[in-house]
N, C-alpha and C positions, 0 to 999 in steps of 0.2 A: 658573524653569528647574529641572528635576528633578535630584536628587542622582545623581552617577555612582559614588559609592563605597559603595553598599549592600552589606552582607555577606550571603552565602548562609548559611542556617541549617545548622549542622554536623550536626544530627541527621537531616536529610533527604538521602539519597544522590542524587547526580546520575546520571540514566539517560542515558547518551550517545546511544543510538539514538533515544530519545524527544525529546531536546533538538534533535537534528539534523533529524528528520523531522516533528515535530509530532504532534498528537493525531489519531487516526483520525476520519473523518467517517462518519456513517451514511447509506447510500443504498440505494435499492430496485432490484432487478433480478430478473427471472424469478419474481416473486411472493414474494420473500424479502428480508429486510433484510441488508445487507452492511456491514462496516466497511472503509473505504478509506483507505489511507495513501500519500501521495506519497513516493517514494524518490529521493534525489538520485543522479545518475550516479556520483559519486565514492564512494558508499556500497556499490556492488555490485562483487563480484569474480568473479562467475560468470554464465553465460548461462542463460536460461530460455526457455520456449516460451509465447507468448501464446495463450490459448484463444480469443480473438476472431478472429484471422487465421491462426493456426497457423504464424506466422513466428517466427524466433528473436529473442529480446531479448538482444543481445550485452552482455557485461559493460561497465559504465561508461556506460550511457545512462539518463537519467531515465525512470521508469515508475511505475505504481501497484501496490500489493499489496492484494489483496481477499480477505477471509475472512468466513465466516458470522457474523452478529451475534448469533445465538441461543446461541452458546457451545458448540454441538454440534460435535464433531470436534476435531481437533488441528492440529498444525503442517502435516500433510499436506493439509489443506483450504485452505491459502492458494494463491492464484493470482496470478501476476505478469502484468499486462496492459500493453500499450503505452498511454500516456495517451490517445491519439487513439482507440484501439479501445474503451477503457472509456467514453469520452465518446459514442461511436456505438453503444453496446450495444443500445439500443432500436430502432435502424434496421436491424440485421442480426443473424442468428443466430450464435451461437458455433460454431466447428468442433470444439473440444475439450471435455473434460468440465468442467462448471460445478459440479455437485453441488449 
């Protein structure tokens, strides 16, 4: 049975957002690589607009955040998608800007 009392190294700071949401996955869409991270509903406190369906993502619902994997751009290049819309991205065209 594994030990339950392992100590965290004090010299490595804990990143709360990373610990709660996990590491991003690399996926392909529209001929580019994107980093995709799942966001828990409890981690959001504002609404977004999904570029896949152009419907609102109300605060408090789980969704995915997608941004270019090539490192070009900044925080404005992140897009918040419904999880189902991102899963169906190859079967339909987005209505909003993908960049």
